[in-house]
C-alpha positions as CSV (number, residue, x, y, z in Angstrom):
1,M,141.9,51.1,158.9
2,K,139.2,49.3,160.9
3,Y,138.6,45.6,161.1
4,L,135.5,43.5,162.0
5,Y,136.2,40.4,164.1
6,F,134.0,37.3,164.4
7,K,134.7,34.2,166.4
8,D,132.3,31.2,166.8
9,G,134.6,28.7,168.5
10,D,138.2,27.6,169.1
11,N,140.2,27.8,165.9
12,D,137.3,29.4,164.0
13,A,137.5,33.2,163.6
14,Q,137.3,35.7,160.8
15,L,138.8,39.2,160.6
16,Y,137.8,41.5,157.7
17,P,138.7,45.1,156.8
18,A,135.5,47.1,157.5
19,A,135.8,48.5,154.0
20,N,135.2,44.9,152.6
21,L,131.7,44.8,154.0
22,L,129.4,44.7,150.9
23,G,126.1,44.7,152.7
24,I,123.9,43.3,155.5
25,I,120.8,41.3,154.8
26,H,118.0,40.6,157.2
27,D,116.2,37.6,155.9
28,A,115.0,35.9,159.0
29,N,113.6,37.1,162.3
30,T,116.7,36.0,164.2
31,S,119.6,36.4,161.8
32,L,121.6,39.0,159.8
33,K,123.8,38.0,156.9
34,L,126.9,40.1,156.4
35,R,128.6,39.7,153.0
36,F,132.3,40.5,152.5
37,V,134.8,40.6,149.7
38,S,136.2,37.1,149.8
39,A,139.2,36.6,152.1
40,V,140.2,33.6,150.1
41,T,140.2,35.1,146.6
42,G,140.2,38.8,147.3
43,S,137.4,39.2,144.8
44,A,133.9,40.6,145.1
45,A,132.5,38.6,142.3
46,A,129.0,37.2,143.0
47,T,130.4,33.7,143.5
48,E,133.3,34.8,145.6
49,V,131.8,36.4,148.6
50,D,132.3,35.4,152.3
51,L,129.2,35.2,154.4
52,V,129.1,35.9,158.1
53,T,125.8,35.1,159.8
54,L,124.9,36.8,163.0
55,T,122.3,35.2,165.3
56,I,120.3,38.0,166.9
57,T,117.5,38.4,169.3
58,A,114.2,38.9,167.4
59,D,113.4,42.5,166.4
60,T,116.9,43.8,167.1
61,E,118.0,43.9,163.5
62,T,117.9,47.7,163.2
63,A,119.8,48.3,166.4
64,V,122.4,45.7,165.5
65,C,123.0,47.2,162.1
66,E,123.2,50.7,163.7
67,A,125.8,49.4,166.2
68,I,128.0,47.9,163.4
69,V,127.8,51.0,161.2
70,G,128.3,53.2,164.2
71,A,131.4,51.4,165.4
72,M,132.8,51.4,161.8
73,N,132.3,55.2,161.6
74,D,133.2,56.2,165.2
75,P,136.6,57.9,165.3
76,R,137.0,56.8,168.9
77,T,136.6,53.1,168.0
78,S,139.9,51.3,167.8
79,G,140.9,49.6,164.6
80,F,139.9,46.2,166.0
81,I,136.1,45.9,166.4
82,V,134.8,42.7,168.1
83,V,131.3,42.1,166.5
84,A,130.9,38.6,168.0
85,N,133.1,36.4,170.1
86,V,131.1,33.4,171.2
87,T,134.1,32.0,173.1
88,T,134.4,35.0,175.4
89,G,130.8,36.1,175.3
90,E,131.8,39.5,173.9
91,F,129.3,41.1,171.5
92,L,129.2,44.5,169.9
93,H,125.5,44.8,170.8
94,P,123.4,42.8,173.3
95,G,121.1,41.7,170.6
96,I,123.9,39.5,169.0
97,T,123.9,36.0,170.4
98,G,126.0,34.0,168.0
99,T,127.9,33.9,164.7
100,A,128.9,31.5,161.9
101,A,130.9,31.9,158.7
102,T,130.9,30.4,155.2
103,L,133.9,31.3,153.2
104,D,133.8,31.9,149.5
105,S,130.1,31.3,149.4
């Protein structure tokens, strides 16, 4: 099983099974919204979805989506996929510049 990891500061990180990714929404020039089955409730009901927002460089949304899906499907990728770690500056794609999460949104 693969997991997607996001960290936007000390004591503020999220880890989701890749299979819990419900979809990615590009609704602004510099952001992508990833929706996951809620880590709090374990439900995918419309009112119980966790939201992870990635801040991205303008016009990199397709490449960032391809990087995420590619890492999820690549058999050579380990089970732990760092999508965004602001603390260490590690990002899955150079177009990702930040992250923030809203649980059970």
